[in-house]
C-alpha positions in Angstrom: -6.4 9.1 19.3 -9.6 6.9 19.3 -10.6 4.8 16.4 -13.6 7.0 15.4 -11.4 10.0 15.0 -8.7 8.0 13.3 -11.0 6.7 10.6 -12.2 10.3 9.9 -8.6 11.4 9.7 -7.8 8.6 7.3 -10.8 9.4 5.1 -9.8 13.1 4.8 -6.2 12.0 4.1 -7.3 9.6 1.3 -10.1 11.7 -0.2 -8.6 15.2 0.1 -11.8 17.0 1.1 -14.3 17.0 3.9 -17.2 16.4 1.5 -15.6 13.3 -0.1 -14.6 12.0 3.3 -18.1 12.5 4.6 -19.6 10.7 1.6 -17.3 7.7 2.1 -18.1 7.5 5.8 -21.8 8.2 5.2 -21.9 11.0 7.8 -22.5 14.7 7.3 -19.7 17.1 6.3 -20.1 19.3 9.4 -19.5 16.3 11.7 -16.3 15.5 9.8 -15.1 19.0 10.2 -15.9 19.1 14.0 -14.2 15.8 14.6 -11.1 16.9 12.7 -10.9 20.1 14.8 -11.3 18.2 18.0 -8.6 15.7 17.0 -6.1 18.4 16.1 -6.9 20.2 19.4 -6.4 17.0 21.5 -3.1 16.2 19.7 -1.9 19.8 19.9 -0.9 19.6 16.2 -2.2 20.8 12.8 -2.7 17.7 10.7 -3.8 19.3 7.4 -3.1 22.4 5.4 -6.4 23.8 4.1 -5.8 24.7 0.4 -8.1 25.7 -2.4 -7.5 22.2 -4.0 -8.2 20.3 -0.8 -6.7 19.1 2.4 -2.9 18.3 2.3 -1.2 16.5 5.2 1.3 18.4 7.2 4.5 16.6 8.5 2.6 15.9 11.7 -0.3 14.5 9.6 2.0 12.3 7.6 3.3 10.8 10.9 -0.2 10.3 12.1 -1.1 8.3 9.0 1.1 5.4 10.1 -0.4 5.2 13.6 -3.9 5.6 12.2 -3.4 2.8 9.6 -2.2 0.4 12.4 -5.4 1.2 14.3 -7.4 0.6 11.1 -5.8 -2.8 10.5 -6.5 -3.9 14.0 -10.1 -2.7 13.9 -10.8 -4.3 10.5 -9.2 -7.6 11.6 -11.4 -7.6 14.6 -14.5 -6.9 12.5 -13.6 -9.6 9.9 -13.0 -12.2 12.6 -16.3 -11.5 14.3 -18.1 -11.6 11.0 -16.2 -14.8 10.1 -17.8 -16.7 13.0 -21.3 -15.3 12.3 -23.6 -18.2 11.3 -26.6 -16.1 10.4 -27.9 -16.1 6.9 -28.9 -12.5 7.1 -27.3 -9.1 7.0 -25.3 -7.2 4.3 -22.6 -8.6 2.0 -20.6 -6.2 -0.2 -19.7 -7.5 -3.6 -17.6 -5.7 -6.2 -17.1 -6.5 -9.9 -17.1 -4.9 -13.3 -20.2 -3.6 -14.9 -20.2 -6.2 -17.6 -19.7 -9.1 -15.2 -22.5 -7.7 -13.0 -24.8 -7.5 -16.0 -24.0 -10.9 -17.5 -23.9 -13.1 -14.5 -23.4 -11.6 -11.0 -26.8 -10.0 -10.7 -28.5 -13.2 -12.0 -26.6 -15.1 -9.3 -27.8 -12.6 -6.7 -31.4 -13.0 -7.8 -31.2 -16.8 -7.2 -29.6 -16.1 -3.8 -32.4 -13.7 -2.9 -35.0 -16.5 -3.5 -33.1 -18.9 -1.2 -31.9 -16.4 1.5 -34.1 -13.2 1.3 -32.6 -11.8 4.5 -29.2 -11.4 2.9 -28.8 -7.9 1.6 -26.4 -7.5 -1.3 -24.5 -4.2 -1.7 -23.1 -4.4 -5.3 -20.5 -2.0 -6.6 -19.3 -1.9 -10.2 -16.0 -0.5 -11.1 -12.9 -1.2 -13.1 -10.8 -0.2 -10.1 -9.5 -2.9 -7.8 -11.4 -2.6 -4.5 -9.5 -3.4 -1.3 -10.8 -6.4 0.5 -8.2 -6.0 3.2 -9.7 -2.5 4.2 -13.2 -4.1 3.9 -14.2 -1.9 1.0 -15.9 -5.1 -0.1 -16.4 -8.7 1.2 -16.3 -10.5 -2.1 -14.8 -9.5 -5.4 -15.2 -11.0 -8.9 -12.1 -10.0 -10.8 -10.0 -10.8 -13.9 -6.8 -10.6 -11.9 -5.7 -13.2 -9.4 -4.6 -11.4 -6.2 -1.2 -12.0 -4.7 -1.9 -11.1 -1.1 -1.6 -14.1 1.3 -4.6 -12.8 3.3 -6.9 -13.3 0.3 -8.5 -16.5 -0.9 -9.2 -16.8 -4.6 -11.1 -19.4 -6.6 -10.9 -19.7 -10.3 -14.4 -19.4 -11.8 -13.8 -19.7 -15.5 -11.7 -18.9 -18.5 -13.4 -16.8 -21.2 -12.5 -15.8 -24.7 -12.4 -12.4 -26.4 -12.6 -11.5 -30.1 -12.7 -8.5 -32.3 -16.1 -7.0 -33.3 -17.6 -4.3 -35.4 -21.0 -3.4 -36.9 -22.0 -4.7 -40.4 -22.4 -1.1 -41.6 -18.9 -0.1 -40.3 -17.3 -3.1 -42.1 -19.3 -2.3 -45.3 -17.9 1.2 -45.3 -14.4 0.5 -44.2 -13.8 -3.0 -45.3 -12.5 -6.0 -43.3 -9.3 -5.3 -41.4 -6.1 -6.9 -42.7 -4.2 -8.9 -40.1 -0.7 -7.8 -39.4 -0.9 -4.1 -40.6 -1.7 -2.5 -37.3 -5.4 -2.0 -38.2 -4.4 0.6 -40.7 -7.4 2.6 -42.1 -9.6 1.6 -39.2 -11.0 3.3 -36.1 -10.8 1.5 -32.8 -12.8 1.6 -29.5 -10.5 0.9 -26.5 -10.3 1.1 -22.7 -8.5 4.1 -21.1 -4.9 3.3 -20.2 -5.7 3.3 -16.5 -8.1 0.4 -17.0 -6.4 -1.7 -19.7 -2.8 -0.5 -20.5 -2.4 -3.2 -23.1 -5.1 -1.6 -25.3 -2.7 1.2 -26.0 -0.6 -1.3 -28.0 -2.9 -4.3 -28.9 -6.5 -5.5 -29.0 -7.0 -9.2 -29.2 -3.3 -9.7 -29.9 -3.4 -7.4 -32.9 -1.1 -4.3 -32.8 -3.0 -1.0 -33.1 -0.2 1.4 -34.1 -1.8 2.3 -37.4 -5.4 2.6 -36.1 -7.2 5.8 -35.2 -8.6 5.8 -31.7 -12.3 6.9 -31.9 -13.0 6.8 -28.2 -11.4 5.6 -24.9 -13.8 4.5 -22.1 -13.5 3.2 -18.6 -16.5 0.9 -18.6 -17.2 -2.4 -20.3 -20.8 -1.5 -21.0 -19.6 1.8 -22.6 -17.2 -0.2 -24.7 -20.0 -2.4 -25.9 -22.3 0.4 -26.7 -19.7 2.4 -28.7 -19.1 -0.8 -30.7 -22.8 -1.2 -31.3 -23.0 2.3 -32.6 -20.4 1.7 -35.2 -17.6 3.8 -33.8 -15.0 1.2 -34.7 -13.4 -2.2 -34.1 -13.2 -3.3 -30.5 -12.2 -6.2 -28.4 -15.2 -7.8 -26.5 -15.9 -11.0 -24.5 -17.3 -13.5 -26.9 -20.1 -14.5 -24.5 -21.3 -10.9 -24.7 -20.9 -10.1 -28.4 -21.4 -13.4 -30.3 -25.2 -13.3 -29.9 -25.5 -9.5 -30.4 -27.4 -8.9 -33.6 -25.8 -5.5 -34.0 -22.2 -6.9 -34.2 -20.2 -9.1 -36.5 -17.1 -11.1 -35.5 -13.9 -9.9 -37.1 -11.4 -12.7 -37.8 -13.3 -15.5 -36.0 -10.1 -17.5 -35.7 -8.5 -14.7 -33.6 -9.0 -15.4 -29.9 -7.5 -14.0 -26.7 -8.5 -15.3 -23.3 -8.9 -14.1 -19.7 -9.6 -15.7 -16.3 -12.3 -14.8 -13.8 -11.6 -15.2 -10.1 -13.8 -15.0 -7.0 -11.8 -13.4 -4.1 -12.5 -12.9 -0.4 -10.5 -12.3 2.7 -9.5 -15.4 4.6 -11.1 -14.0 7.8 -14.5 -14.0 6.2 -14.4 -17.5 4.8 -16.4 -18.9 7.7 -19.2 -16.3 7.6 -22.4 -18.0 6.6 -23.8 -15.1 4.6 -20.5 -14.5 2.8 -20.2 -18.2 2.0 -23.8 -18.3 0.7 -23.1 -15.4 -1.7 -19.9 -17.0 -2.8 -21.7 -20.3 -3.5 -24.4 -18.5 -5.5 -21.7 -17.0 -7.7 -19.7 -20.3 -8.0 -22.9 -22.1 -9.0 -23.3 -19.8 -12.0 -20.5 -21.6 -13.7 -20.4 -25.3 -14.8 -18.1 -27.6 -12.9 -14.7 -27.9 -14.5 
């Protein structure tokens, strides 16, 4: 099995369809299908069952996953090491973060970087999912969780505060919430459980067992917009919401906090362009 076929096999295994695998690899679907057929023919084994819901690995396919992932690890390590000794201030750097952090500081940092190093091309992805730096789904990540992998280097960027917010019209109609009663009589705007499990129980340290959930979202900007439209009380970063004329702080004394981390793979720490992007993000925050 060569690496080109192995990476196509892994994409199908992880995505479940030829179309999704092709989109991930940025090649056409017909090529994915041909390469899979050729791989199965060369191995003399059926790797997937074709079902109406997608491609399911056969027992032979499950065995092949282990070998293919070892090839992936070796190929990605080679790629990271080569990039790590690259001294050029040009080329692509993939950055991943949440939509709110992108909107409120990462894009501004990238604009300043572009002025200094216009040949560096940023590929920015926003998601609440944790992107794998080990599999080179990104080169740099700005996260609210510190990674535990020994292969990743993390730098603490800042600690930020969160509070509760609602619109003046909402509070005029429903009244100010009473601390300690589980937000009884109030609607709340929260993250989906897959994004922030704690929101199912508390927002900004306040239990929500008596509240009515108006909407669950998987995006920070959607959370902000729902709050702006008066759908209910929600937890928001203070740096986003304090200066928003459409929102009012609920219980200004109530504060929760979170940390922001810059993360990269140790193999990329010597890459000039990755280092330049990291420095631009770090420079966004005052020295501690």
